[in-house]
Structure formats: structure tokens, C-alpha cells
C-alpha positions as CSV (number, residue, x, y, z in Angstrom):
1,M,-26.6,-116.2,-44.7
2,T,-23.6,-118.3,-45.3
3,D,-21.1,-119.4,-42.8
4,V,-18.5,-117.0,-44.2
5,A,-20.8,-114.0,-43.5
6,T,-21.5,-114.9,-39.9
7,K,-18.0,-115.8,-38.8
8,P,-15.5,-113.1,-37.9
9,R,-12.6,-112.6,-40.3
10,P,-9.7,-114.8,-39.4
11,G,-7.0,-113.0,-37.3
12,T,-9.2,-110.2,-36.0
13,S,-9.0,-111.1,-32.4
14,L,-5.8,-110.7,-30.4
15,R,-5.4,-114.3,-29.2
16,G,-8.8,-114.2,-27.5
17,F,-8.4,-110.9,-25.8
18,S,-10.5,-107.9,-26.9
19,A,-9.1,-104.5,-27.4
20,P,-10.9,-103.0,-24.4
21,L,-9.5,-105.7,-22.2
22,I,-6.0,-105.0,-23.5
23,L,-6.4,-101.3,-23.0
24,L,-7.6,-101.8,-19.4
25,G,-4.7,-104.1,-18.7
26,G,-2.1,-101.9,-20.3
27,L,-3.3,-98.5,-19.1
28,V,-4.6,-99.3,-15.7
29,I,-3.9,-102.7,-14.2
30,V,-0.2,-103.1,-15.1
31,P,0.9,-99.6,-14.1
32,I,-1.0,-99.7,-10.8
33,G,0.3,-103.2,-10.1
34,L,3.9,-102.0,-10.7
35,A,3.3,-99.0,-8.4
36,L,1.9,-101.2,-5.6
37,L,4.7,-103.7,-5.9
38,T,7.4,-101.1,-5.5
39,T,5.8,-99.0,-2.8
40,G,7.1,-99.5,0.7
41,Y,5.1,-99.0,3.8
42,E,7.8,-97.4,5.9
43,A,9.8,-94.2,5.5
44,P,11.4,-94.3,2.1
45,D,15.1,-94.0,1.5
46,D,16.9,-93.1,-1.7
47,A,16.7,-96.7,-3.0
48,A,12.9,-96.7,-2.5
49,Y,12.6,-93.4,-4.4
50,V,14.6,-94.8,-7.3
51,R,12.6,-98.0,-7.3
52,M,9.3,-96.1,-7.4
53,A,10.5,-93.8,-10.2
54,F,11.6,-96.8,-12.3
55,A,8.2,-98.4,-11.7
56,S,6.4,-95.2,-12.8
57,V,8.5,-95.1,-16.0
58,A,7.9,-98.8,-16.7
59,G,4.2,-98.3,-16.2
60,A,4.2,-95.3,-18.6
61,T,6.2,-97.4,-21.1
62,V,3.7,-100.2,-20.9
63,A,0.8,-97.8,-21.5
64,I,2.5,-96.2,-24.5
65,I,3.4,-99.6,-26.1
66,T,-0.2,-100.8,-25.5
67,V,-1.9,-98.0,-27.4
68,L,0.7,-97.9,-30.2
69,G,0.6,-101.7,-30.5
70,L,-3.2,-101.7,-30.7
71,I,-3.3,-98.9,-33.4
72,V,-0.6,-100.7,-35.5
73,D,-2.6,-104.0,-35.1
74,R,-5.7,-102.3,-36.3
75,I,-3.9,-100.8,-39.3
76,V,-2.2,-104.1,-40.2
77,R,-5.4,-106.0,-40.0
78,R,-7.2,-103.4,-42.1
79,A,-9.9,-102.5,-39.6
80,S,-12.5,-100.0,-40.5
81,L,-11.5,-96.3,-40.7
82,S,-13.7,-95.4,-37.7
83,T,-12.0,-98.1,-35.6
84,I,-8.5,-96.8,-36.6
85,A,-9.6,-93.2,-35.9
86,I,-10.8,-94.2,-32.4
87,F,-7.5,-95.9,-31.5
88,A,-5.6,-92.9,-33.0
89,V,-7.5,-90.5,-30.7
90,I,-6.8,-92.7,-27.8
91,A,-3.1,-92.8,-28.7
92,L,-3.0,-89.0,-29.2
93,V,-4.3,-88.6,-25.6
94,V,-2.3,-91.4,-23.9
95,V,1.1,-90.9,-25.4
96,P,1.6,-87.2,-24.5
97,W,0.0,-87.8,-21.1
98,Q,2.4,-90.6,-20.3
99,L,5.4,-88.7,-21.6
100,S,4.6,-85.9,-19.3
101,A,4.2,-88.4,-16.5
102,V,7.8,-89.6,-17.2
103,S,9.0,-86.0,-17.1
104,R,7.2,-85.4,-13.8
105,T,8.6,-88.6,-12.3
106,A,12.2,-87.5,-13.2
107,D,11.6,-84.1,-11.6
108,L,10.2,-85.6,-8.5
109,L,13.0,-88.1,-8.2
110,L,15.6,-85.3,-8.5
111,T,13.7,-83.3,-5.9
112,R,13.5,-86.2,-3.4
113,L,17.2,-87.2,-3.9
114,A,18.4,-83.7,-3.4
115,L,16.8,-83.4,0.1
């Protein structure tokens, strides 16, 4: 084999990070980290409820941007059709799930502030 056949195509890695690592970070680590940073360990007041709601929405936004960014990256870099299909299925699961999480967060915030 030649060197060209054994080397990966230029520009196929995301600056040294693999797609599963980016998915793990964007879907799990960052949202949980935001939630832990904004959670208080005493009785929450109205400001704490708002802070936690904003952290939930920020975590959902990070998750949506992560999956959409990865699928756009795979399309732009002309990945195989199966790879694009896998990321499309992941995006079709994650985006509605996170949008419903934002809706639930808004309802929960309104309920907590009304009390």
C-alpha cells in the first residue's frame, strides 16, 4: 500500500477530538456540569429557580448545537452515507428531546415562581 492509502484524509478529525468524545461532552458532560454549578444546597429562592432554569436551557442548547454541528461537519467533509445517516438519527432523537426539555423547564419555572 502507499502512504496515501494508509493515512486518513486530511481534515477528517475535529482538531484531534473524535465524534463520540464530542457527543459525550456536548450531550452529557457540559449539561450536567452546568446543572451542578447552578444548583444550590440550601432552600432555593426565586433567583435560584431562575438560575437553574437558565442552566437547563443552556445545557439543552449546547446539546442541540453539538448534534447539528456534527451532522453538518460530516456532510461538509463528505463522509460516507452511513455515517451521515447515523448522525441524522442521533439528531432526530436529540433535538426534539431537548426542545421538550426546554418546554418542561419553562413550565416548571412558572410553577415554582407562582408558589
